[in-house]
N, C-alpha and C positions, 0 to 999 in steps of 0.2 A: 956330446949330447946334440941331438939334431934340433933344428929350430922348432919343430912341432912340440917336442917334449919341453923345451924351454918355455914356450908360450903357455903350455898347460900348467906348469909350475907357477908361473907368474899369475895366472888366473886364479889358482887355488889360494895363493897367498893374499891376493887382493880381496877375494871373497871372505877369507878369514879375518882380514883387517876390518872390513866393513861390518861383519857380524860382531866382532869384538867391540868396535866403537858403539854399535847399536846396543849391545848388552850393557855397556858402561853407562849409557844414557837412559836405560830403562828404569822407570820408577815403579816400585811395587804398589799395587792397588791398595788404597786405604780401606780397612775394614769398615763396613757400614756401622753406624752407631746403633747401639742396642736401644730398643724402645722401652722406656721405663713403665713398669706395671706395679700397681699397689694391690695387695691382698689383705683384707680385714679378717683377722682370725677371731674366733668366737671366745677364745680363752687365752691364758698366758702361754708363753712358749713351752712346749712339752711334746712328748711323743705322739700325742693326738694328731699332730700335723706333720708326722715323719715324712710322708710321701712328698710334700711340698719342699721340705728341707733337702731331701735327697735329689729332687729335680734341680734345685739350686746348686747344691754342692757337686753333683755329678756333671754339671754343665748342660743339662737338658734344656733349661730355659735359655741359656746363652745360644745354644745351637739353633733355637727357634728365633733368635734375634731379640730376646727379651732380657731385661734387667729387672728383677723382682724385688720389691720391698715388702716386708711383712709388718702389719700393724697389730700389736697385741690387743687382745680382748680382755675380758675380766667380768667380775660379777655385776658391775654397774655400767658396762659398755653396751650401747645399742649397736649391735654389729650389723644390722640391716641398713640403718640410716646412712652410713658412709658410702655404701654401694649405691643407694638411691640418689644421694646428692652429688655423686661423682668424686668424692674424696678417694674412694677405692674402686678399682675396676672389677674386682671379684671379691667374694666373701664366703665365709663358712657359716652355716646356720642350721638350725633344726627344721625339719620339714613342716612341723606344725606352725612355726613362726612364719615360714614362707607362705603357707596357705592363708594365714590370717592377714599377712601384709598384702597379699594379692587381693583378698576380699576387701581390704581397706583402700584399694585403689593404687597401691604402690606397684610400679612396673618391674617387679623382680621375678626371676624365673630360675628354677634349678636346671643345671646343665649336666650334672653327674651326681652320683651318691658315693660318699666315701665309706661310710659304715652301713653296709647292707642289712646288718642286724643292729638294732639300737643298743648302745652300751649303757643306757640309763637304767639305774637300779636304785632302790631305796633300802637302807639297811639300819640295823640297830644291834646293840650288844645282845649276845645270845641269852644272857641272864635276864634281859628285860622282859622276855615273854612276848615281845611284839613280833608277830609272824605273818600278818596279813594287813591289807589296807584298812579293814574294819577297825583295827587296833589304833588307827591314827586319830580317832575321835578324842578330843580333849588334849591332844599333844602338840608340842612345837615340832615343826618339821623344817629342817634346813633345805632350802631350795635355791635356785638361781634362775636367771633369765632363760638358760638353755633347758631347764627342767620343768618350768611352770606348766606348760601345756600338757605334758605327760602326767604330771601330778594331778592336775584338774580332771583330766579324762579318766584316770584310773579311779580316783576317789568318787567321782560321779557315777562310774560304772557300778560301784558297790553300794550306792545310795547315800554317800556322805555329802552334806551340804558344805559350801566353802566356809561358813562361819563355825563349823564344828572342829576345826583345827587351825593352828596358827602358823602360817608360813614365816620363816625367818631367813634373812639373807646374810650369809656368813661366808668368808673365804675358806678355801679348802686347807685348813690347818689342823694338824693332828692334836695340838693342845686344846683347841676348841672342842673337838669331838670327845677327847678324853675327859673334859670337865663334866660331861653328863648333863649340862644345862639344857641342851637340845637333844632329846633321846633318839630322834629319827633323822637320818641324813639322806638326802638325795645326792647322787653323783654318778660318775661313770665307773663301771666295774673294772675297766682297764686303766683307770687313773687313780682317783683318791681312794676308792674302796680297796684297791690293790695295796696302796700305801698303808692303810689302816690294818689290813691283814698282815702285812709284812712286819708291822710293829708288834704283832703278837696278840691282837684282839680277836676273839671268836665272835662271829657275826651271824645274824639271821638276815637273809636277803629276801626282799619282796620284788619280784620281777613283774613289770607291767604286762609283759607278754602272757603271763599266766592268767591275766584278767581281761584278755581280749584287746589289749592295746598294742597293736602290731605296727610300729612306726619304724621308718628308717632312722639312722643316726645322722651324723653330719652330712650335709649336702653342699655342693659347690654352687654358688649363685652368681648371677650377673643381671644386667638390666635388659629389657626389650630393646632399648636404644642401642646399646653396644652390639647386641646380636644383629640388629638390622643394619647398622651403619658400618660395622667392622667385623664381619663374621670370620675373616681370615685371622684376625688377632685372637678371637675366642678359640678358634681351631688350634692355633699354634700353642696357646697357653694350655689348653686341655691336653694336647698331644704330649707336651712335656710333663705335665702334672701326672698323667696316667702312667708314663714311664717311671716317674719318681715313685709312685705308689707300688708299682711292680717291683722296683728295686728294693724298697723298704720291706716288702713281704718276703722277698728272696734272700735278704741280707739283714735279718733283725739284729744280729750281734753288732753291727756297725752303727746302729741307731743311737745308742746312748752317747757315745763320743760326738756324734753328729749334732744331737740336740744341744749339747753344751756349748756349741759354737754360737748358738742364739741365746742361750741361757747359761752363762758361765758359772752361775752358782748352783746349777742343777746337779742331780745325782745321776751319773752316767749309768750305773748299774740298775737303778730304779727305772730309768727311761728305757733301757733295753728290755726290762721285764714288762713294761707297759706295751712296748711294741709287740712282743711275743704274745701277750694276752689279746692284742688287737687283731692278730692275723685272721682268726676265724670270723671276725666281724667284717673284715674288708674283703677277704678272698673266701667266699662261701662255697666255692667249687661248682657254681652254676653260672652260666653266661660269662660275663667278663667283669673285671675290676671296673667299678664306676657305673655299671649298667643299672638302669631303672626300669621297673615294671609298671605299666599304666594301672593295672589292677590294684597295686599297693597304694598308689596315690589316691585312687578312688576310695579304697578302704580307710585311709587316714582321714580323708575329707568326711566320710560318713561317720566315723568315730567322733570327730570333733563336733559335728553337727548334732549327733545323738546325745552328746553330753552337754549341749548348749554352750560349748566353748566357742563354736563358730555359729554366728547368728546372721551373718550377711551372706548374700548370694555370691557365688564364685564359680567360674567355669574352670573345673579342675584341669582340663587339658591345657589351659594357659599358664598353669603353675610350673610346668616343667617342659622340657623339649628333649627329644632323643636325636635331634638333628646332628649334633657334633659327635656323639657316641657312634651313631650309625656310620657317619663318614669316616671316622678314624678307624673303627674296627673292620669295616668293609675293605679299607685299603690294606 
């Protein structure tokens, strides 16, 4: 072997030794810690929030650098207050409640709509003869914080005064409905009303839409402060959440087992049925999942004002923002 070849081999071995020592000493970068985020739900854990669970379980939140915690709501939970006071970064609310909160000076704003058609419905046993809101006079009506504004607007639209019926606050329990003590129940058609039907009861449904009450269902809210101070956080959360809702719509059969991870005592088969019933409410075939229309917000504000549910001034364009939807879908 000539001296030149020997020198070349020595050089290659030296380079290899240096690279080997370098790789042995290399330290893998430590993953950046996830930012903790809290979301206030408007009700107990169930398929109503499937898209958020999917975003969590499919890793969409983690991919955006977020670790999300869900706070359960319920019939007595003020689900807007935790967002306003900073206990929660985001929340789920009814649009009427957001409008009224804004009119009361609370800096909340809707950043996306989950149910583009409202799932709120009122129902009674078919044998009761109750088929329209005029039949509510003199009756007890089960309601909840998520239903109140729709109930008030619909009954006012047909000329009923608030003292002509009795609102009753009860949990969504089949035994309570079956007792017959409260003949009219308000609820979500894809949640408790579905459960009642599956139990074999024949129902009459009263749809607020049939009486000119055209509201969105669940909307996603946050505060003006978070939007102004940390728009990137809002954008990352929304991007993951919208992916989660897309996943839920495309894979409804997976939702039941997924929900039981948050509610171990839940019925996976029922939760899957709830998600299937939710699909046309979430994915209407127009625009995009989560998209909001300014004219619908104007219509909701006008309805509330016409029925004297909304009595304070409010700039409706400040109740919602399309900023993040536009940025995400344009990308």
